[in-house]
C-alpha positions in Angstrom: 0.0 0.0 0.0 1.5 3.3 -1.1 1.6 6.0 1.5 2.9 9.5 1.3 3.3 11.5 4.5 4.1 15.2 4.5 5.6 17.1 7.3 7.3 20.4 8.0 4.4 22.8 7.6 3.6 25.5 10.1 3.1 29.2 10.7 5.9 31.6 9.6 6.3 35.3 9.0 6.7 36.7 5.6 10.3 36.4 4.5 10.8 33.3 6.5 11.6 29.8 5.4 10.2 26.3 5.8 11.4 22.9 4.6 8.7 20.4 3.7 9.4 16.7 3.7 7.4 13.8 2.1 8.3 10.3 3.2 7.1 7.5 1.0 6.3 3.9 1.9 5.0 1.0 -0.1 7.0 2.1 -3.1 10.6 2.6 -4.3 10.9 6.3 -4.8 13.6 6.2 -7.5 11.0 4.7 -9.9 8.6 7.6 -9.4 8.2 11.2 -10.5 7.3 13.4 -7.6 5.6 16.7 -7.1 4.4 19.3 -4.7 1.0 20.9 -5.1 -0.8 23.4 -3.0 -4.4 24.5 -2.5 -5.5 27.8 -0.9 -9.0 28.1 0.4 -11.5 28.6 -2.4 -8.9 27.9 -5.1 -8.0 25.0 -7.2 -5.0 22.8 -6.4 -2.0 24.0 -8.4 1.4 22.5 -9.2 4.2 24.1 -7.3 7.2 22.0 -8.2 7.9 18.6 -9.7 10.9 16.4 -10.2 11.5 13.3 -12.3 13.0 10.1 -11.0 16.6 11.2 -11.6 16.3 14.8 -10.7 17.2 15.7 -14.2 13.9 17.4 -15.0 12.2 19.8 -12.7 9.2 22.2 -12.9 8.6 25.3 -10.8 5.6 27.5 -10.9 6.5 31.1 -12.0 5.3 32.3 -8.6 7.9 30.3 -6.7 10.9 30.4 -9.1 14.1 31.5 -7.3 12.5 31.0 -3.9 11.6 27.3 -3.7 13.9 24.3 -4.4 12.7 20.7 -4.9 15.0 17.8 -4.1 14.8 14.1 -3.5 16.8 11.5 -1.5 15.9 8.2 -3.1 17.9 6.3 -0.5 15.7 7.8 2.2 12.6 7.5 0.1 12.0 11.2 0.8 11.1 14.3 -1.2 11.8 17.8 0.0 10.7 21.3 -0.8 12.8 24.1 0.6 10.8 27.3 0.7 12.6 30.6 1.2 11.4 34.2 1.2 7.9 33.1 1.9 5.0 35.4 1.1 1.4 35.5 2.4 0.2 34.2 -1.0 2.2 31.0 -0.4 -0.4 30.1 2.3 -2.2 26.9 1.7 -2.3 23.1 2.1 0.7 21.5 0.5 0.4 18.1 -1.0 3.0 15.6 -2.0 2.3 13.4 -5.1 4.0 10.5 -6.8 3.6 8.7 -10.1 5.3 5.7 -11.7 4.8 6.7 -15.3 7.1 8.7 -17.5 6.5 12.3 -16.5 3.9 13.9 -18.7 4.2 17.3 -17.1 7.6 18.1 -18.7 7.3 21.2 -20.7 3.9 22.2 -19.4 2.0 23.1 -16.1 1.5 19.9 -14.1 -2.1 18.8 -13.3 -3.6 16.5 -10.8 -4.2 13.6 -13.2 -0.4 13.5 -13.8 0.0 11.9 -10.4 -1.5 8.7 -9.1 -0.7 8.9 -5.4 -1.3 11.7 -3.0 -0.5 12.5 0.6 -2.9 14.1 3.1 -1.2 17.5 3.1 0.6 19.8 5.5 -0.6 23.3 6.2 1.6 26.3 5.5 0.5 29.7 6.8 2.5 32.8 6.0 1.6 35.9 8.0 2.2 39.4 6.8 
């Protein structure tokens, strides 16, 4: 049974940093593309950052480029999202996602159907 568990969310002031982690079980992470999505109240879930199995292909939403960094440690079966210079508009529930297929999101904005497995989310709140 595949399980993705996010951690590292919390309340932070604008300009601060957080590091999200996603620990996977029931799968071998190095066979999967991974991603982070977020959903603010009243808004659709949007792709924040994605990474293929090797780390050779990545995606960042324009709103987070230069501030967020996605990385993976396949040996630890863990995905990370380092978030710096946080802004109030970064507030939302952050979800980890995994998919065993060849990444279809390369060259375009990732969508929910691109990922088969999802975590329960971790809340990030950035105060102004």
